[in-house]
C-alpha positions as CSV (number, residue, x, y, z in Angstrom):
1,M,1.8,2.1,10.7
2,N,1.8,5.7,11.6
3,E,4.1,6.4,8.4
4,V,1.8,4.5,6.2
5,R,-1.3,6.4,7.5
6,R,0.5,9.8,7.0
7,M,1.4,9.0,3.5
8,I,-2.0,8.1,2.6
9,E,-3.3,11.5,4.3
10,C,-0.7,13.3,2.2
11,G,-2.2,11.7,-1.1
12,L,0.7,9.6,-1.9
13,G,-1.5,6.7,-2.6
14,I,-3.7,4.0,-1.0
15,G,-2.8,1.5,1.6
16,F,-3.9,-1.1,3.7
17,L,-4.3,-0.4,7.6
18,P,-5.8,-2.7,10.3
19,V,-9.3,-1.5,10.6
20,H,-8.7,-0.8,14.3
21,L,-6.2,1.7,13.4
22,A,-8.0,3.1,10.8
23,D,-11.4,3.5,12.3
24,P,-10.6,6.6,14.5
25,Y,-9.3,8.6,11.3
26,A,-12.2,7.4,9.3
27,A,-14.8,8.7,11.9
28,R,-13.0,12.1,11.5
29,G,-13.1,11.9,7.7
30,D,-9.3,11.8,7.4
31,L,-9.3,8.4,5.8
32,F,-11.9,6.5,3.7
33,H,-12.8,2.7,3.9
34,L,-12.8,1.2,0.5
35,P,-15.4,-1.7,0.3
36,P,-14.4,-5.0,-1.0
37,Y,-15.3,-5.1,-4.7
38,E,-16.2,-7.9,-7.1
39,N,-14.6,-7.6,-10.5
40,E,-12.1,-5.2,-9.0
41,P,-10.9,-2.5,-11.5
42,S,-7.2,-2.9,-12.4
43,A,-4.5,-0.4,-13.3
44,T,-1.0,-0.7,-14.6
45,V,1.5,-0.4,-11.6
46,F,5.2,0.4,-12.2
47,L,7.6,-0.9,-9.6
48,I,10.8,1.2,-9.6
49,T,13.8,0.2,-7.5
50,N,17.1,1.7,-6.9
51,Q,19.8,-1.1,-7.5
52,A,22.3,0.9,-5.7
53,V,20.5,0.7,-2.4
54,S,20.8,-2.5,-0.1
55,L,17.3,-3.8,0.9
56,S,16.5,-5.1,4.2
57,E,15.3,-8.9,4.3
58,A,11.7,-7.6,4.6
59,E,12.0,-5.4,1.6
60,Q,13.5,-7.9,-0.4
61,V,11.0,-10.5,0.3
62,L,8.2,-7.9,-0.6
63,L,10.0,-7.1,-3.8
64,E,10.2,-10.7,-4.7
65,E,6.6,-11.4,-4.0
66,M,5.4,-8.4,-5.9
67,Q,7.7,-9.6,-8.9
68,R,6.4,-13.3,-8.6
69,N,2.7,-11.9,-8.5
70,S,3.2,-9.7,-11.5
71,N,1.6,-10.4,-14.8
72,T,4.8,-9.9,-16.8
């Protein structure tokens, strides 16, 4: 989780963190809670993978889920 938090803080994107882990950083202003939205905005997301790299089982499951839930 620390790696995810650091990537978010470095501006590499947004991410999901358990509230109990994010709260101390949000209190300092390092992270910001995004409220749940109705009619959430959407954006095109491009998934890029390197076919030459072997994926762990967890990475493969995540990739398969993302592909299964994509609109294309």
